[in-house]
C-alpha positions, 0 to 999 in steps of 0.5 A: 376389501375382500381380503379384509372380509376374509380376515374377519371371517377367519378370526377365531370366535369366542363364546361364553356359556354360563350355567344355573344355580339360582341367585347364589349361582349368579353371585358365584359367576360374577366373582369367577368372571371378575377373576377371569377378566383381570387375568386374561389380556386380549379378551373383552368380556363385553365384546365376546362373539356369543353369549349363552346363559341358562337360569342365573347364567342368563341374568349374568350373560345378558348384563355382559351383552348389555355392556355392563362390565364385570366390575360393575356387576360386582358393584351393583349385584354384590355390593349394592352400589346402584349405578342404574337403580338399586337391586335387592335379592328379594325380587327373586322371592315374591310370593305368587299371590295370584297363583296361590289365590287361584288354587285356594278358590279351586279347593271347594270344587275339588272337595265336592268332586272327591265326595261325589266320586266316593258317594257314587262308587264307594267300593272303588276307593276309600274316602281318603283315596278320593280326597287325594284329588286335593293335590291339584290345589297345590300351587305350580310354584311358590314364588312369582319372579315377575319382579325380576322381569320388571327390574331387568326391563327397566335396567335394559332400557336405560343408558343405551342398553337394549331389551331386544335381542335383535339390537344387541351388538353380539349374539345372546341366547337365553335357554328355557324349557317348554313345559309341555314339549320338554324341549329346550328353547333358545330365546334370541334365536330366529323365531324367538328373538322377538321376546324381550330379553327380560322376559326370556330371563324370567322364563329361564330362571323359573325353577319348577316348584319354586317359581310359577311357569312363565307364559310367553306367546301361549306357551309355558316355560321353566328353568332351562337346566332341566335339559342341560346344566350348560348349553355350550353347544349353542355357542359352538353351533353359532360358530364359536371356536373357544367357549369359556364356561362357568358352572356354579351348580356342583353337588357337595361331597359331604365326606370331602367337605368334612375332611377339608374342615368346611362342614360338620359330619351329618350337617347336610342331612340335618339341614332340612328339606330345601338343602337335601332337594338342592343336593339332589337337583345339583347331582342330576344337573352336574351328571348331565353336564359331565355327559354333555361335555364328553359329548362336545369332545365327540361332536365338536373335535376342532373346538375347545371349552374351558370350564371353571366351577367350584370344588366339591369339598367347599360347603361355604358356598352350598350353605350361604344365604343370598339375603345376607350382604356379608354372605354375598360378598363372601361367595363372590370373593370366594369364587374370585379367589377359587378361580384365580387359584384354578387359573394359576394351577392350570397356567402351563396348560392354558397359556399355549391354548389361549395364545392361539386366540390372542389371549395372554394369561397374566401370571403376575396378577394371579401370583399377587397373594394380596389381591382381592375383588376389593383391592382390584376395584377400589384399592381397599384393604383386605376384607376382614375374613380374608385378612384373618384367614391369611394371618393364621396361615402366615402365623403357621408359616412363621412358627414352622420357619422358627422351629426349623431355624431352632432345629438347624441351630441345635444341629450345628451345636452338635 
């Protein structure tokens, strides 16, 4: 009996850390995880020892911890094939009517206070300067993600799943940031494990300025990426020896994207404020994430992290529209293929590292050029945009081969 206990304790522990990136980041993670799930034998993505998620990553991690497979994630959230109940991306973007109304009601009082301040001390500031107090009427967020919390609460209370951290088979941590203390909080950890999983995800996904901060036990919480883009250290502290990390939040390198043909020159600066703010936020998060990974090597020298993320020259992901069904499928397929290429490229390095944990890399699946999410799930034909791209590459290859043969014949004739 004691021998079995010792063996269990000595078994390497596996962790998963999923980063942010909003709804599209979640779609990217689903595609990447589907590719990893297919390519890694000996790893059950619904039986990993510890899951850590922040922002969209918390949404995906909680579903995995609740025994939703990567195939089901693709069907439910990308293809809209409701296996529990239908999911619609608009649940992320319901206007914060209560917050907007409260701020509008405050306008008369703020105007009166500004005028009173100016009249009582007209030489201290101009009327225009006094009216700057109206900035307090700006809402703390444009959207209310309560609908997301409602959706997850229903989903996690059906079919044997759980909305209680303490009842899950494996450890799940959802990271958010406390607005007032600015400290990161791990929901699911002792002292914070009584909070419903759905409520914790709502808090973790409340990006400042976009969503209203979420109140939990008298405190207010927002997006945990304000502290770090990835929180792999949480998994290491829980005893994980190897952590698989997926980071969808990568800033676009506009010059590289133009050279790669995925973006027109100047497209980023012409695309408006939301995309510019997104680029700045991604840059900040990505920089901190890189510093964090360097710190992991120093703080946890005997532990490993395997990171998967988009390339910085691919503008398709950056400019995609989460409300478009075709766009969601494209992002998911793109992430799937990008991760497959990354695994194959790093295969020689990864195979011995994974073997230590009883995981085998399926090169045969990675080398199958016809494999897509659709073919792996249903045996369907290639999506049209994938087939067209491959046909162009094939035509170019045949043309080059034909020219080579003609050149060879001329050479023999001479």
